[in-house]
N, C-alpha and C positions, 0 to 999 in steps of 0.2 A: 552812354559812357560817362564815367565820372568826370567832373570838370577837371580834376587834377588826380592822377593815378598815384596812389600810395603803394610803393613797391618796398617789399623787404627782401634784400639780396643777401644770400649767404655764400660768399666767395672769398677764397684766400689769395687770388691772383691779381695784383694791383692793375696789371695791363688789361685784363679782362674787365675789370670794373670800369676803367676808363673807356674802353671800346663800347661798352654798353651805354655809358653816359653820353658819349658822342653820338651814338646811333639814336638815342631817344631824342636828343637836342636836333639831330639832323632830320628827324621825322616830325618835328614840331609837337612832340608829345609833351604835355604839361604833367610833371611828376614831381614827386618827393620821394626819395629813396633813402631808406635806412640800410646800412651795410654792416654786417658782422662778418669778421674775417677768421674767427676762430669757432670751430664747432661746439667747444664747451661753453661758449658764451651765448648760445642760442636759448637755452632755457631761461636765463636771466632776461634776455630781450622779450620773450613771450610773456614773461610775468609782469614786466614793467613798461611795455610799450604804452605810450599815451594815446596814439591813434592807431586802429587796427588797419593793417594793410589790406589792398584790394587784391593782391596777388603775392606769392612767395616764389622766388627764383633762387635756385641753389645749385651748386656743384654736387654731383653724385656722391663724392667722397665726404660731404659733410651732412649727415643727420635727417634723413626723411622721417624715421620711426618717431623721433622726438616731437616733430611738429605734428604729426598725424595723431599722436597720442594726446596731444593737448586738446581738450574739448572745445576751446574757444577758437582754435585754428584748424580743427579737423576738416571743415568743409571749404576752406579756402583754396582756390586754384594753386596748384603746385607745379612748376615746371623745373625739371632736372636739366640743367645746362652743364655739360661736361665734355671732356675730350674723349671718353670712351665711346666705342662703337660696339662693344661686346653684346652679344644677344643675351648673355646672362645678367648684365647690368640693366638692360632694357626691361626684361622680365621682372627683375627685382624691384626696379623703380615702379613699374605698373601694379605689381603685387602689394607694394607698400602704400599705394594711393597717389602716385604721381599722376597728374592730368595730361602731361606731355613731357616727351623725352627729346631733347634737341642736343645734337653733337655740337660742341662749341665751335662757332665759325672762327676763322682765322683772319678775316678781312672785314672792313667796314661794311661792305655790301651784304656780307653774311650776317652781321649783327643787325643791319636794317631789316632783314628778313625776320630775324628773332624778335625784333620789336613789334612787328606786326602780329605775332603770336601773343606776346605779352600783353599787348593792348586788347585784342580779341577776348583773351581769357579773363582779364581784369574788368572787362565791360559787361561780362555775363552775370 
């Protein structure tokens, strides 16, 4: 596992950002997280980031295709973290290249379990 996981989070909900940060800290994960809250800012981040992430975590509603189309990021693990449980959304995410699809937890315990998946995929 990297000494410090570099996470690129694409999320527009401030509460979900905070829950993920709390869960990462509760699980003693050493991390640096860059957050983009608007889908139209993803391309700018991808072009200008100084340090490549180990993993990309994103809300389904924000741009899988753009990330996977960028050759530099195509092979990075990508987790879709969303409120959706629709079969169509799961299939779409997998077809677009998502490595994992997780329905957004509503509790700290749920986010703690999500952190385990993030750490595992970032470590591969």
